[in-house]
C-alpha positions as MATLAB code, in Angstrom:
seq = 'MSTSARKLRVGIVGGGFMGRVHGRSALVAGAQVVGAIGSSPARAEAAAEATGAERGFATLDELLAADIDVVHVCTPNNTHLPVTLQALEAGKHVICEKPLATSAQDAAGLHAAAVDAERVGAVPFVYRYHPMVRELRTRIAAGDAGVITSLHGSYLQDWLTGVDDQNWRVDDQTGGPSRTFADIGSHWCDLTEFVTGDRIAAISAQLRTVRSERGGVQVRTEDLATAQFRTEAGVVGAIVVSQVAAGRKNRLYLEVSGTESSFGFDQEDPDRLWVGRRAASQLLTRDPETLSPPAARVNRLPAGHAQGYQDAFDSFVADSYAAVLGDRPDGLPDFAAGARSARLVDAVLRSAADDSAWTTVENS';
ca = [
     -25.428    3.543   20.697;
     -24.741    2.123   17.196;
     -21.461    3.768   15.880;
     -22.925    4.229   12.705;
     -25.479    6.553   13.758;
     -22.856    8.601   14.969;
     -19.734   10.018   14.874;
     -17.115    7.911   16.146;
     -15.809    8.639   19.809;
     -12.066    7.991   20.307;
      -9.721    8.084   23.230;
      -6.194    7.912   22.977;
      -3.590    6.547   24.805;
      -0.162    8.322   25.343;
       0.951   11.812   24.203;
       4.530   11.763   22.572;
       5.407   11.611   19.183;
       2.666    9.028   18.447;
       0.084    9.539   19.996;
       0.354   13.397   18.382;
      -0.193   11.700   14.720;
      -2.707    9.501   15.981;
      -4.354   12.408   17.093;
      -4.416   14.414   14.048;
      -5.516   10.972   11.263;
      -8.420   10.669   13.972;
      -9.352   14.277   13.341;
      -9.517   14.410    9.988;
     -11.001   11.030    9.481;
     -13.994   13.141   11.364;
     -13.441   11.353   14.828;
     -14.197   12.818   17.733;
     -10.980   12.959   20.058;
     -13.173   12.754   23.223;
     -10.314   12.639   25.683;
      -6.400   11.686   25.634;
      -4.112   10.272   29.403;
      -0.802   10.942   29.531;
       1.696    9.179   31.451;
       0.974   10.348   34.202;
      -2.472   11.928   35.734;
      -0.408   14.912   35.840;
       0.053   14.935   32.143;
      -3.302   14.709   31.290;
      -3.878   18.173   29.892;
      -0.796   17.984   28.125;
      -1.889   14.943   26.478;
      -5.210   16.214   25.527;
      -3.228   19.419   24.180;
      -1.031   16.886   22.034;
      -3.305   15.032   20.727;
      -6.156   17.570   19.767;
      -8.366   16.590   22.414;
     -11.464   17.809   24.035;
      -9.815   17.082   27.682;
      -7.503   15.063   29.347;
      -7.835   11.559   31.698;
      -6.013   11.038   34.521;
      -6.383    7.642   34.671;
      -7.101    4.656   32.295;
     -10.476    3.592   34.036;
     -11.530    7.002   33.500;
     -11.200    6.915   29.713;
     -12.776    4.045   29.165;
     -15.731    4.344   30.857;
     -16.335    7.408   28.622;
     -18.828    7.109   26.163;
     -15.877    6.501   23.439;
     -15.951    3.646   21.012;
     -11.604    3.005   19.856;
      -8.559    3.397   21.316;
      -5.315    4.544   20.333;
      -2.776    2.630   22.336;
       0.347    5.000   21.660;
       2.625    3.680   24.779;
       5.629    2.397   25.499;
       5.879   -1.413   24.385;
       5.585   -2.932   27.815;
       2.556   -1.819   28.521;
       0.546   -2.500   25.299;
      -0.498   -6.205   26.125;
      -2.343   -5.020   29.577;
      -3.902   -1.588   27.767;
      -5.227   -3.164   24.912;
      -6.809   -6.248   27.230;
      -8.274   -3.273   28.898;
      -9.558   -1.850   26.816;
     -10.927   -4.438   24.574;
     -12.707   -5.906   28.049;
     -14.229   -2.693   28.247;
     -15.827   -3.294   24.943;
     -13.570   -1.230   22.720;
     -11.888   -1.059   19.089;
      -8.466   -0.885   19.363;
      -5.654    0.541   17.064;
      -2.527   -0.506   18.924;
       1.172    0.796   17.854;
       3.721   -1.559   16.940;
       5.434   -4.216   17.898;
       1.403   -5.155   19.045;
       3.100   -7.238   21.999;
       7.349   -7.854   23.095;
       7.066  -11.509   22.795;
       5.164  -13.656   20.084;
       2.592  -15.394   22.055;
       1.546  -11.932   23.943;
       0.869  -11.169   20.199;
      -0.859  -14.156   19.932;
      -3.107  -13.804   22.842;
      -4.229   -9.926   21.840;
      -5.296  -11.788   18.195;
      -7.259  -13.901   20.017;
      -8.551  -11.692   22.787;
     -10.079   -9.487   19.724;
     -11.594  -12.070   17.768;
     -13.012  -13.358   21.032;
     -14.337   -9.923   21.892;
     -15.828   -9.024   18.053;
     -13.530   -6.082   18.134;
     -11.418   -4.474   14.960;
      -8.034   -4.695   16.009;
      -5.703   -2.791   14.050;
      -1.821   -2.199   14.178;
      -0.251    0.823   11.896;
       1.783   -0.525    9.192;
       1.506    2.304    7.642;
       3.792    2.121    4.499;
       1.048   -0.111    3.304;
      -1.051    2.982    2.078;
       1.275    4.909   -0.258;
      -0.235    4.792   -3.519;
       2.879    3.612   -5.364;
       2.912    0.612   -2.644;
      -0.137   -0.100   -3.653;
       0.862    0.170   -7.511;
       3.517   -2.297   -6.993;
       1.308   -4.593   -5.012;
      -0.828   -3.882   -8.135;
       1.895   -4.996  -10.844;
       3.598   -8.023   -8.798;
       0.046   -9.404   -8.269;
      -0.733   -8.972  -12.215;
       2.692  -10.637  -12.405;
       4.583   -7.821  -14.438;
       7.435   -8.826  -12.241;
       7.495  -12.266  -14.017;
       9.325  -14.869  -11.839;
      10.190  -12.827   -8.710;
      13.649  -14.015   -8.293;
      15.263  -11.675   -4.885;
      14.324   -9.261   -2.888;
      16.425   -7.093   -0.681;
      16.446   -3.718    0.363;
      17.129   -1.782    4.160;
      15.684    0.239    7.061;
      17.592    2.786    8.012;
      18.351    5.583   10.523;
      20.742    7.463   12.192;
      18.431    8.716   15.272;
      20.410    6.718   18.295;
      23.975    7.103   16.236;
      25.080    9.509   19.040;
      27.186    8.290   22.585;
      24.595   10.416   24.516;
      21.535    9.427   22.140;
      18.994    8.293   24.732;
      15.180    6.882   24.689;
      13.033    4.644   26.579;
      13.349    2.357   23.278;
      16.906    1.551   24.101;
      15.701   -0.081   27.800;
      14.570   -3.886   27.154;
      12.290   -3.715   30.013;
      10.617   -1.177   28.279;
      11.072   -1.693   25.230;
      11.097   -5.299   24.365;
      14.065   -8.011   23.732;
      14.526   -6.557   20.185;
      14.814   -2.684   19.439;
      16.037   -2.043   15.894;
      14.408   -4.974   14.151;
      10.667   -5.038   16.095;
      10.472   -1.367   15.434;
      11.661   -0.982   12.341;
      12.720   -4.096   10.426;
       9.130   -5.091   11.622;
       7.743   -2.787    8.895;
      10.517   -3.666    5.967;
       9.371   -7.417    6.124;
       5.773   -6.513    6.794;
       5.921   -4.344    3.820;
       7.243   -6.789    1.644;
       4.897  -10.246    2.196;
       2.386   -7.105    1.739;
       3.179   -6.100   -1.640;
       4.757   -9.705   -3.141;
       1.795  -11.904   -1.375;
       4.666  -14.650   -0.145;
       5.477  -14.688    3.391;
       9.075  -15.512    4.704;
       9.443  -19.169    5.955;
      12.704  -18.925    7.467;
      15.478  -16.575    8.335;
      19.177  -16.419    9.399;
      19.863  -13.129   11.266;
      22.995  -11.218   13.222;
      22.639   -8.293   15.936;
      25.057   -5.799   16.482;
      24.795   -3.438   19.056;
      27.303   -0.468   18.670;
      26.557    1.448   21.982;
      27.311   -1.200   24.247;
      26.523    1.668   27.075;
      24.525    4.718   26.789;
      24.108    7.821   29.447;
      25.615    4.961   32.221;
      23.358    2.266   31.842;
      24.438   -1.126   29.744;
      22.463   -1.538   26.353;
      21.266   -5.064   25.910;
      19.431   -4.186   22.675;
      20.505   -4.173   19.195;
      21.347   -0.915   17.384;
      21.686   -2.692   14.044;
      20.605   -6.286   12.318;
      21.142   -7.916    9.414;
      19.328  -11.060    7.692;
      18.839  -13.561    4.887;
      15.844  -15.182    4.252;
      13.507  -17.048    2.000;
      10.452  -17.090    1.706;
       7.694  -20.096    1.513;
       8.141  -19.873   -2.392;
      11.429  -20.271   -2.047;
      12.538  -16.569   -3.229;
      15.651  -15.602   -1.814;
      16.581  -12.131    0.194;
      18.543  -10.159    2.275;
      17.535   -6.657    4.604;
      19.737   -4.284    6.338;
      17.859   -2.481    9.391;
      19.921    0.428   11.434;
      19.322    2.955   13.865;
      22.841    4.153   13.801;
      23.400    4.461   10.351;
      24.964    8.562   10.189;
      22.936   10.496    7.734;
      20.032    8.246    7.486;
      16.317    9.489    8.819;
      14.464    7.068    7.967;
      15.020    5.571    4.619;
      13.145    2.705    3.951;
      13.880    0.524    0.332;
      12.844   -2.385   -0.992;
      13.765   -3.783   -4.107;
      11.620   -7.123   -5.616;
      14.044   -8.614   -8.504;
      11.312  -10.243  -11.302;
      12.428  -12.162  -14.528;
      10.671   -9.538  -16.724;
      10.289   -6.128  -14.315;
      12.162   -5.195  -11.388;
      10.528   -2.660   -8.398;
      12.196   -0.308   -6.229;
      10.872    1.453   -3.393;
      11.757    4.321   -1.678;
       9.964    5.772    2.063;
      11.968    9.141    1.825;
      10.775    9.187   -1.870;
       7.323    7.629   -1.691;
       5.710    9.586   -5.193;
       7.528    7.229   -7.206;
       8.245    3.481   -8.048;
      11.502    2.961  -10.042;
      10.262   -0.119  -12.946;
      13.373   -1.943  -14.169;
      13.350   -3.471  -17.634;
      16.344   -5.499  -19.471;
      16.083   -2.960  -22.472;
      14.733   -0.040  -20.514;
      13.808    1.277  -16.615;
      11.555    4.167  -16.029;
      10.117    6.000  -12.665;
       6.787    6.066  -12.532;
       5.331    9.403  -10.439;
       1.879    8.896   -8.318;
      -0.621   10.396  -10.529;
      -4.302    9.669  -10.089;
      -5.473    9.744  -14.020;
      -2.772    6.925  -14.111;
      -2.823    4.603  -10.957;
      -4.281    1.350  -10.761;
      -7.871    1.246   -8.660;
      -6.186   -0.087   -5.582;
      -3.709    2.761   -5.660;
      -6.151    5.528   -6.313;
      -8.043    4.626   -3.313;
      -5.320    5.668   -1.707;
      -4.047    8.230   -3.233;
      -5.117   11.753   -1.398;
      -3.960   14.353   -3.464;
      -3.254   15.720   -7.174;
      -0.646   14.744   -9.375;
       2.323   16.934   -7.992;
       1.358   17.493   -4.873;
       4.194   15.709   -2.386;
       1.996   13.054   -0.216;
       3.812   11.229    2.321;
       3.740    9.762    5.452;
       1.124   11.514    7.857;
      -1.170   10.984    4.550;
      -0.553    7.482    4.646;
      -1.121    7.280    8.055;
      -4.570    9.273    7.599;
      -5.824    6.887    5.310;
      -4.699    3.708    7.281;
      -6.774    5.689   10.160;
      -9.844    5.923    8.193;
      -9.696    2.315    7.078;
      -9.581    1.210   10.830;
     -12.924    3.264   11.312;
     -14.229    2.074    8.558;
     -13.812   -1.551    9.630;
     -14.817   -0.772   13.033;
     -18.533    0.855   11.357;
     -19.011   -2.792    9.222;
     -16.328   -2.033    5.641;
     -13.911   -4.986    4.875;
     -11.156   -2.260    3.819;
      -8.437   -3.865    1.655;
      -5.034   -4.570    2.914;
      -5.700   -3.259    6.433;
      -2.932   -4.024    8.854;
      -5.295   -6.298   11.504;
      -4.210   -8.105   15.172;
      -3.337  -11.013   13.129;
      -0.661   -9.138   11.250;
       0.920   -7.862   14.565;
       0.903  -11.209   15.930;
       2.846  -12.210   12.423;
       5.484   -9.420   12.858;
       5.884  -10.870   16.358;
       6.647  -14.658   14.805;
       9.629  -12.528   12.339;
      10.958  -11.073   15.561;
      11.105  -14.391   17.498;
      12.801  -15.350   15.077;
      15.395  -12.825   14.055;
      16.382  -13.403   18.008;
      16.206  -16.857   17.777;
      18.353  -16.840   15.002;
      20.840  -14.201   16.397;
      21.420  -16.436   19.645;
      22.487  -19.332   17.824;
      24.970  -17.736   15.745;
      22.807  -17.401   12.986;
      21.566  -20.554   12.559;
      18.621  -21.250   10.101;
      15.300  -20.255   11.949;
      11.812  -21.486   10.921;
       9.243  -18.063   11.080;
       6.464  -20.125   13.382;
       3.194  -19.265   11.305;
       0.506  -19.625   13.698;
];
């Protein structure tokens, strides 16, 4: 049956934090969450309860055999490749958590597989969906910044600061060879390229593991990373990312400096956009009455009503479902964006392994 003839039916793989986020957004978008699977058959019902699904399924095979249109993959990174491939082979559209895969080669393979299957593949780079990010993108495209001179910022968290803090992402066999940059640096790079329309061409990076041992196990993934880069247009930039920055919970900050105006966006204060000028600066507040049309499209609440991360996620999932139904939503991060991100992570790893040597980011 055509998905346009009925409510979209979805399945969710994974019942952890991200599974809950995906499940809520699916329900807000009007989808029917048919089922969910957990980390084991015994966790099936717990996954269903966490995601708002109608029932739990014991295995992926059982879930894919059900009458569903879209699969949300919310499992550890090393499972993204096999789960997504199996879902595509079953004819399902896929929303896969980032990183799309733990290597650039595997991410490119998933992108190709989605294209070959003629299925929608989306990756939740959801910070694209803050209205003030769309406002920033619109103003840069209109030339308000003048000549962009530099790009800089950071993405700082503290959830792995403690010596006893542990998570599956720390394990390179489960989370992949990069942790902090793949997990959060990828968001910063995607956002920067999205708002400027300019791609990072070469990068010089260094990685540091502060907690070399956690729970008696040696840590081989980075706690923090720094990088300088240049873009295809010749703009220079720098980024710091860390999961051991005490006091910072989820602070993604991007500043675009230009000859006419500069712009600053802080994910922990997403309803505002700083606009800096030589004569005077101002703080723009999200207001649907004054937003540009691209920003207004992803606005969900009246002015003065805080709009945050889950709202951005809701908009992303709504756009993903619209694509499944044949629309082409502006700014939807697809598997091409996921593959692009994997190439950036690969360049960071290669640079850091070569004493921070300048390393070209592969285009395909």
